[in-house]
Every structure is written in structure tokens, then in C-alpha cells.
N, C-alpha and C positions, 0 to 999 in steps of 0.2 A: 275430772276425767276429760280428756280430749276426745273430740269426735273424730273417728277414723273412717275415711271413705276410700273406696277402691273403684277404679273404672273397670268395668267388665267388658270383655270382648264381645260375647255373644249372648250370654244368658240373662234373661229377665225374670223368669219365674221358674222355680224348681218344685215339682210335685213329687212327694214320696208317698204315692197311693197305690196299694196293691189290693187284690181281691179280698184278702183276709183281713185288711186293716179296717178298723172302725174308729169313729171319732171319739177322742178322749176329752177329758175336761180341758178347758182353756188354760192350762197351766204349762209352764216350761219345765216343770220338775217331774221326774219319773221315779217311782220307788225302787226301780232296778238300775238307775243311773246315779250312783252316789257322787258326792262333791268332788272326790278325787278320781273319778272315772276318766280314763285317758281320752275318750272322745266326747266328753260332756260339752265342751264349748261349741263344737261343730254341731252336735245334735240340737242343743238349745238355740243356737243361732238359727237353724233351719225351722225349728218350732216357732220361735219368736216371729219369724217372717211368714208364718203360716204355710210353710213348705212341707214339713213333716208332721204327721199326727201319730200319736201312740194308740194304745188300746184302751178300751173302756174300763179295764180294771186298774188303770193308772200306771201301767208298765209300758216300756218301750220294746222289750224283748231284743236287746242288742245282739244276742248270740244267735238269733234265728237267721237261717241262710236265705239269700236272695235268689230268685229264679230268673231265667232268661226273659220270660214274659213280663215279670215285674220290672226288670231293667228297661225293657222296651217302653212300657207305660211311662216310666219316669223320664226317659229321654224325650218322648213326645211332649210331655207337659213342660219339661225344662226349656225346650226350644219352641214351644207353642206351634208345633207342626200341625198342619191341616190334615185331618184324617178322612176327609170326604173325597170321593171319586179317585181314590188311589188304585192303580192297576193291581190285579191279583198277582201276588208274588209266586204263586204256584206251589206253596209248601204242601206236602202230602198230609201233614198233621195240623194244618190251620186253614179251615174252610170258612167261607162267608157265613155269617150268622153265629159263628163260634165266638165265645167270650175272648176279647183281646185281639180279634182278627184285624180290626181297623188300625190298631196301634202297630201291629207287626207289619202290615202293608205300608204304613207311613215310614217307618224306620228303614224298611228294605228299599223302598222307592227313593229314599234320601241317601242311600248308600252308606248308612250307618251300621246296619246289619247286612250280612252277606247271605246269598241264596246257596244252600247246600242240600237241597232235596227236602229235608225235614228241618223244622224250626226248633223242635224240642222245647216247648214252652215251659214245661214243669221241671226241666233239668236245672240243677244248681249252676249259677253263674260262677265262672272261674276268674282268677286274677288276670290271666292272659286275655280272656274275652273282655273283661272290664277295660283293660288298657286300650284295646282297639276301639271300643265304644266311645270312651272319653276323648281320645285323640280325634276321631272322626266327628263326633258331635260338637265339640268345642274348638275344633280346628287348632289343636295344640301343636306348636312347632318348637323344635329345639333338638340339640344333640348332646348327649351325656358324655363327659370326658373319661369317666371311669370304666372299669371292666364289669360286664354282665355275662356270666358264664353259662346260664341255662336257658337262654333264648337266642334265636337266630332269625335271619330273614326279615320278613315284614313285621313280625312281632317284635323283633329287636328295635326296629325304628319306632314302634309305638311306645315301648317301655323307655327307650332312650329319651323320647320327647317328654314323657311324664316326669322322669327323674331330673332332667335338666331344668324343668320349670318348677320343681318343688311340689308337684302333686303327689309323688310317691318317693320313697326312699329305697335304695338297694340294700339288701342285707349285708352284714359284715363279711360273709363268705362269698360275696360278689354274685349272689343269686337273687332272682325276683320271685321264684316259686310260682310260675304261671298256672300250674294245675291246681293250686289250692283254692277251695271255695271261698266265696265272699259272704261275710256276715252283714247284717243290717248296720251295725256300728261302723264297720270299715267302709261300707258303701256310702254311708252318710258323710264320713270324713272326706272321701275322695270327691264326692259331689260338692261339698262345701268348698274344697280347695279349687275345684274347677270353676265354681260360681264366683268366688271372691278370693283374689290372690293373697289377701291378708292372712288367710288360713294356711297358706302353703308352707312347706317345710322351710325353715330358715337355713339356707346353705351359707354358712359363714364364709366370708371372703378370706383370702390368704395371699399376701404379697410374697413374691420370691426374691425381690430386690429391695434395697433400702431406699427410704425417702431421701431425696437430695434437695437441700436448700438452694444450692447453686455454688459455683466455684468461688465466688467472691465473699461468701458469708462465713462467719465463725460457725463451726459445726456445733450446734446446740444439743443439749441432752434431751432431745425429743424422743418419743418412741419411734425409732427409725423404721420399724416394721409396720407402723400404722399406715393406713391408706392415705390419710392426709392429716397429720397431727396438729397443723396450725393453718390459719388463713393468711398470716402475715410473716414477715422476716424470711421470705424465700422468693424465688423468681416466679413462682406459679406455673412452672413447666412440669406437668404431671408425668409420671413414668408409666402411665396407662393410656391406652388408646380409647377414646370416647366413642359415642354412638354417631351414626350417620343419619339417624332419623330421630324424631321427637315424640315417638309413641309414649303416651303417659301410662306407666305401669301402675302407679299408685300415688295417692296424695295423703298427707297427714295434716289436718287442719289445725290451726292455732288461732290465737287472739291478737297477737302482735309481736312477731319475732323481730329481734334486733341483733346487731353484732356480726355473727358469721357462723360458719359450719365447720366442724372437724369430723374425721372418721377414724375409728380405732383399727387395730390390726385384724379384728374379726368382722369389720364392716359396720360396727355400731356407729350410729350417727348422733353427734352431740350438738344441741342447739339450745338457745335461750329464748323463752317466751316471756317478754318483759311485762306484757299486760296480764298474763296469767300468773306471773311471779313464779315461774318454774324453769329449772334447768332440766332438760329432757334428753333421755337416751332412747334411741329407736333401733330396733332390729333392721337389718337390710331390707326386709319386706314391708317396712312401714309400721309395724306394730310396736306399741310402746314397751320399752324394756323396764325403765324406771323413771321417776320424776322426783327431783329434789325441790321441795316447796319452800319458797322464801316468804318473808313477812309482807304484809300489805305495805305499799309505798316503796318497796325495794325494787329497783329496775335493773335490767341486764342490758348493757350496751356494748359488750365485747364478745368476741368469739371464744368458745372453749378451746383450750390448748392442752395437748396430751404429752406428759413428760415420759421420760425413759422407763420409769417404774409403773406407768399406767395412771398416775395421778392426773386429775383434770383440773386445770386452773381456769377460773372465770372471774372477771372483774364486774363489780356491781356498783350501783349508784344509790345514795340515800339523800340526794340533794333536795328532794321535795318531801322528805319524811316530816310528819307532824306529830309523831309519837315515838316512844321507845320501840326498838326492835331487838330481836335476838342477837343482832350483830353489834349494836352499841346503843347507849342511851341517847335520847334526843339531843341534837346539837353537839355531841361529842365526837362524831365522825360524819363524813359526807360520802365516803367511798370505802370499798373493801375488796381484797383479793381473797376468794374462796378456793380452797383446795379440797377436792372431792376424791374419795376412793373410787375404784372402778365399779363398785356396786351401788354408787350413788349416796353413800353416807359421807358426812362431813369429816374431814381430816384435820384441818385447821383453818383459821381465818386471820388475816392481817388487816387492820383498819387504818384509814388515812384521813387527813384533814380536808381534802378536797375529793370531789366525785370523780369516778372513772366514766368518761363519756364517749369513748371511741378508741382509746389506746389499748389495742390487744396486747396481752402479756407476751413477752418473748423470753426465751431461755438461752443462757450462755453455755459454754463448754464445761462449766463446773456445776451446772444444774441450778444456778441462781436465776431469779425471775426479775425482769425489768418491766415496769408499767408506768405510764404517765397519768397524771391527774389534772383536773381543771377543765373548764369548758371554753368554747370560743368567745364567750362574753365575759370571761374572767380576766382580771389583771393578775397575771402570774399563775403558774402551775408548778407542780412538784413532781420530779422524777424520782421513783423509788427503786431500790435494789433490795430484793428479799431472798433469803436462802430457802432451800427446799424444805426446811422445818418451819417456815413461817416467820423467821426473825428478820426484822428490817436491818439491813447492813449499813445503808447510807441513803441519803436523799439530797436532792438539789432543787432549790427554789429559783424559779426563773424571774421572779418579781424585780430583782435588781438589774436585770439585763434587758428590760423592755419587752419581755416575752409575755405571751398570753397563756391560757391553759394548754396543756399537752394533750391533744385529742386526736393525734395520729399515733401510729405504732412506732416504737423505736426499731432500729435496724443495726445489726452488729456485723462488722467486717472481719475478715480472717486475720487481719493484722492487729485487731484489738480496738479499732475505732468504733464509736457509736454515734449515730445520728438520732436525735430526739427532738422532733418538731423545731427545726432550724437552729438547734444547739449541737455543738460538736464536742465530743469527748474522746480521750485516749484512755481506755479502760475506765477508771473512775475519776480521772483528772479532766476537769473542764478546760476546753481549749478556747472557744469563742462562740458568739452568736453570729449569724450571717442572715441579713434580711433583704439584701438587694435582689436575691432570687429565693423565694420562700414558698413553702407549702402552706396551705390552709387546711385542706381536708384529705389530701392525697398522701397516703402512707408510702414510704419509699421502697424502691427495689434496688438491689445492688448488682452491678455487672461483674464479669469475671475478673476485671482489673481493679475492683473495689470502688469504681465510680458509683456515686449515689444519685439515683434518678427519681424525680417526683414531678407531679403537675402543679401548676400554680392557678390562682384564681384570676389571672389575667391572660390565660390562654397560652402559657409557656410550658415547655418541657425543660426542667432544670437539670443540669449535670454538674455535680459538685465533687471535688476531690474529698477523700475521707477526713482530711485535716481541716476542712472548712474553707478552703480556697476555691474560688469559682473556676470551672472548666469551660463550659459554654452553656448557652441557653438557646433553645429552638422555638421560634414563633410558629405556632401551628395555625389555627384559623384566627389570625390576629391582625390588628392595624396599629400603626405607629403614628403619633401626632405630637405636635408641640403644645405645651400648656404653659400659659403665662401666670405666674404666681402673683400674690398681692404686692410683693416688693418690686414687681416689674421683671424679675428674672424669668428665664424660659427653661423649662425642663422637658425632656422627652418622655411621653407617656405611651406605654404599650397596653392595649386593651384587646380582649378577645373573650371567647367562650370560657366560662368557668370550668376548671378540671378538678373534680373531687374523687375520681376513681384512681386507683393505684396502677402504676405501670406493671406490665408483665413482660418477661424477657425469655425468649426461646433459647434453646441450647445452640442455635445457629447465630445468635447475636442479633435477632430481630426483636425490637421493642414494640409493644402494642399499648396504646393508651386511648381512652375515649373521653369526650367532653360532655358538658351538660346540654349541648344542642344536638346530641345524637351522632356526632362524627367519631368514627373509629379510625385511628391512624396506625399504619404499619410503617416502621422506621428502621432501616438497616443502620445500626450504630456506626459501622465502619465508614459508611458513606457520609454520615454527619461529621465524623472526625476528619475526613479528607476534604470536605467541602470548604471553600473560602468563607471567611467570617469577617465581620468588621468589629473593631475594638472600641468599646465604650469606656470613656475615661471621665474622671471628675477631679478637678484641681490637679491635673497631671498624673493622677493615680488610676491605674487600670481597674475597672470595675468587673468587666466580663467580656467575653467574645460572644457575638450573637449572629444568628442567621435565621432565615425563614424556611419553612417547609417547602415553599415554592422554589427555593434555590436548589433543592435536591432533585436529581433526575428521577422521574416517575417510571416505575417498572413493576415487575411481579413481587418485589420486596418493599418498595416504597409506594404506598397507595393510601387512599382515603375512601371509606364507604359511609353511606348515611344509614343509620339504623332507625328504629322507631321512636327513640326518646333518650333522655338523660342517661348516659351510660354509668352504671354503678359498679360493675364487677366483670372481670374477664379471667380466663384460664386457658392454657394451651395443652392440647393432648399430645401424647407421645409421637403421633404421626404429623404434628404440626397444625392440626385443626384448631382454630381459635373460637372459643365459646365466649359470647359477650351478652350480658343481661342489662336491661335498662329499667328505669323508674316506672315505665308504663306496663311492665310485665312481659315485655318481649324477650324471649330467649332465642338468640341467634347463633348459628354456627357458620363459619367461613373457612374456605380452603386457604392455604398460605398465600395464594395469589389474589385473595380478596373476593373470589366468587362465592356465592351463597350456597350453602348445603341445606339448611332448613331454618325456619323461623316459627316459633311456637308462642302463642299468646297464653300466658299464665294468668292467675287470678289477681295478682298484685305485683308491686315492684320487686325486682330481683335484688337480693342482698349479697348472696355468696353462692358458691358451687364447688363441687368436687367430682372427680372421676373415680369410680370404683374399679377394683380389679376385675369385676364382672363386665366391664365395658359400658356400664350405664352412667348417666350423668345425674347427680343428686343436687337439686337446686333448692335453695332457701329463698322464699319470698316473704313479704310482710305478713301474709296470712296462711302460708302453707309450706310444707316440705314436699318436693316432687321427686319421683324417680322417672327419668326419661330414657327412652331408647330401647328397642327390642334387640334381642340377640340375632 
């Protein structure tokens, strides 16, 4: 079971103590709160944290009504309000020395309760009164998009704030029923939701437009109504506008996340915790939905990918297994592709001779899945094509072509070309390898004209035609020098900051890429195409055209900014905001001109991110999943 933590805005301690309550046994179980009781989790959560206490007869009395005085007492203890030396609120029915007077004075002086001549301490609290109390006490903000037919004016703003933040739900007939009285059970639920956002109502996300990979990509059979069905094989230009602030809404702690993050059509977040051996699904509010437990020594190094029918594909590694697993017997396989049903049950698995160490699965227009195997220290890797039923259709071994393991993600162009870790294919037909400009850890992005872009470990941005012929390469933060070989010949060596992050491309044709020294580059591709280049040849044969970033005119579209560390992931919002995370845990947001919007220090290195249809940024780090950004 994972530990779930939520950052709270205001509340530290919540006391559910009223005049008629007495101390019950130190148990979280009540004889009148059965296992399937609708408010059991919230009641026992507050009891476990010594916030609510039941009655001496072992009951909670969930159906008993709450009075206005009892509500005032609870608010005071929730907010730890000082009850001394408060001005007399002047209520006709609450005088000094009367039980509860100091609580009433405190909540009135704090503008949580209003003065209306009489306080009516023993009057039953209504849902409408509760709405105003919670909004004022916990400073709840928000606006509900739906219809609420039975409230208006100031009360409408209170109910709208509670509904938009998941503290309450609006009834199916679009009413809130503000005059209904509040029971102990309901009040406990509302207070639990105000205290800890993880208890709030799960408002499922819903996209109204399809996920777009990018004009140059082959349209794969992903779940196109998913928020973000894949972390690779697309431009990473989101169709949603992300946040302008980095307010932390919640965190979900893990033991060692790897791979990436994807989000389903209802906002379910899928991640892999490699050290905990779990593939995890989270509700949009950060609570665990389900977890698929793997055997010991099975590691997860890829992002989950969501197919058209909701199947979730995840690649796993058994390279360090020392015993049999449920996937295969010892030494009979080193990697596998798992297909999970949307409810977290296993659908099928396909096993491979080599491990999957970073090649995220990609899906073509027929629903077939492509994934690379092998590691960076391997001689040779194998590219697999698998159909949606788990049958291996074909494979390609790179060993005879000087290749290493395939540990970046393949990419498929709309004309049927495929790039797989410096190897070029047309459909299933192998064309050629090309190593003069090659990726090491940077998975490719495809432009609208099918140009394939990736970073190199020598500080270059490579641009290749889909058939494997070089287009150009751009020196970013690099130097060029002559190197004399053992035979006396001289070769030109380009060196620079390593690039392991994948490029991202905006719908306006701006490419963003970061290096391991913390430099984030913005590059207008049209300007690179039009800039003069020099031609590099060998034995009279053209190798590539090359230019430097310094050769391009700097403006609001061509710039470089320094972030806090080794850039690992980036994403573009619908409005052009660039989100970039680094190995130091810095989550940065920049405007299209490179000016900073925010920078948030998270608990560990950033791995991946997604923008939800709710406008929040969901970030995967090594040790946690975050929801960032307030409405």
C-alpha cells in the first residue's frame, strides 16, 4: 500500500467535539458504522487522527443532527482560533458566561459566522449554512460550470466553490437542497474533504477534442479521447492550457518511479513504480484506483500507453532476475510487454530475449505495437512488432548492423517510415542504419513534413529525412576541434553538453530541447532551414549540412535560458507555455518568449508530465506524482 499525502491549505487539526459527546473507546470502529457505510472512510480517518470521538456505548450516531453551536465549536478547533479577548458579538441569545459563548464570539469576529441579532445555538445547521461556513473557514475558491437551480446570490457563490473543488456534489436535478439539515455523518464527510483534498469527490475529466500526435505522425490506434495516452511518438503539444502557478494540490508518494506517465479519458493517471514492482492507476485527486503487482526483480522502465480499446501496454525488464517469475522461467526471457485491462487485470503478455529499458511502446494505425529491447551497454538490440492480441509479428536484430540496444522509443511517420534508435524502416522493410548523427538517449519527435528530430550526446540537434538521409544538424552549446588519430590523419570532432531529453515541437513550428547542463533552447525550425550551412564531406561524399545555434538570429522565438539542472522532460501547453523539468526536481514554466512564469522545487528528479483537461499539471518524479496549479 502506498503512502498518500495531501498538502492542506489551512487546516491543521479538526475537532468534532460537541456538548453531548463523550469519549469512546480508542477504536476506529463503531457498531452503527458498518463496513459498507457510505461515510465510513471519512469518519474513521478523522477518528484515527483523533479528530472525531464517538459515544461511550460504542456508537457514532451518524444520523444525529448537528446544531449551529456545535458547528461553531468545530470550526474554532479546526482553525485553532484564539477564543480569548474577543469582542462581544452582541447576540441576544448568547451572553458572556453562557456555554459556547467564547466559540461564537471567535467565529463571528473572524467573519465565519454572520451577526443577525440572534445566533440560534440549538438550531439545526442546514446545508446552505454549512456551505458558507466551509468556504469562509477554509478559504475555498472556485467556480462550478454546471447549473444550480435552487440557490442564488452569495449562497450560490459558496455552493459553486464547494462543487468546483469536489467538497460537495450537485444533485442530478441540478439542486443543492440548501434548507436540508446536516447529519453527523454528512458533516464529518464535508469536514474531511475540506481538511484533506484526497477525500474530495472525484470529478472525472472529459476531453471534448481528440488527442493529436502531430501532422507528421502516422495516426496510431491510441485512445484519442484520452487526456494523454502516450508520452512518446507525438510532438508533446498538449491540447489543454496548463496552469500559471505551481500550487501543489496533492502528492502521491512512491518508492522509485521510472518510465513516464499517461492519462486516460476520465483523468486516470497511469505510472510504474519500479522499486515497488507495481503498475499503478490513480484517480485525478491522487487516490489509488488499483495497482497491478509484479514479481520481485521485475522492473518497469517504460511509460504506460493507452490503446483505442482502453488496453494499457507497459514494457518491463527482467535483466536482473535471479529466479523464476510469473512472466517466464529464469533465463528464458529478459523483457516483456504486458497488456492490462482498464480494471488493472492482466490481458496478455509477450516475452522477449532482451530487456526493455527505455523504449516506450508505440502503436500504429492497425493497432500493432512496436517496442525496442536491449540496453545501452548491449551489443545489439531487437525491435519487435506485436499485434493487439499479443502475437509477435516480426522482429529485427541490430547486431549485424553495428547497433546497440534499442533504448529510445520508435517513431512512425505518416508515410509509413519508422525510426528506431538510428535505424530506418519503411513499414517492416529495413532501409539502413545511420550513425554520423545519432541519438543515444533522446527519443525522436517528428515535424509536420516528417523530418525526424533528436538530440545527440555531443550537443547536437539532428534533423533526418524519414528515409535515413541526413538533412542538417545544429550545434547547440558545442565546440568543434581537430583530432589527430593514431595513423596521423585528422578528423573534426564536435563536443558539447549531452542531450538525453526528447525534443518537443509546437504547432507553430518551434522546437524546444534541453541538455544535461540545464540549457533550454527554443528554435524556430523555419529559421534553421533558411540559415546558411556548411557542407561536411568525406572522400568526396556529402555527410551532412551543419550550422551553429549562434548562427541563428536571436529573438522571441530563438532563445536559450538556463534552468536549475539536467533537463529530462518538456511539454507545451495549448497557449504556448513551455513546461520543463530537470534532474534536480525543478519544475519550470516559461512563456513562448522565454520569460519565466514559475519554478517549483519538487522532491526528486522530474521524469514526465501531462496537462489535464482541468488545467492542472500532473508531474511524475522519481519518488512522487504531483498535481500542480490552482484553478
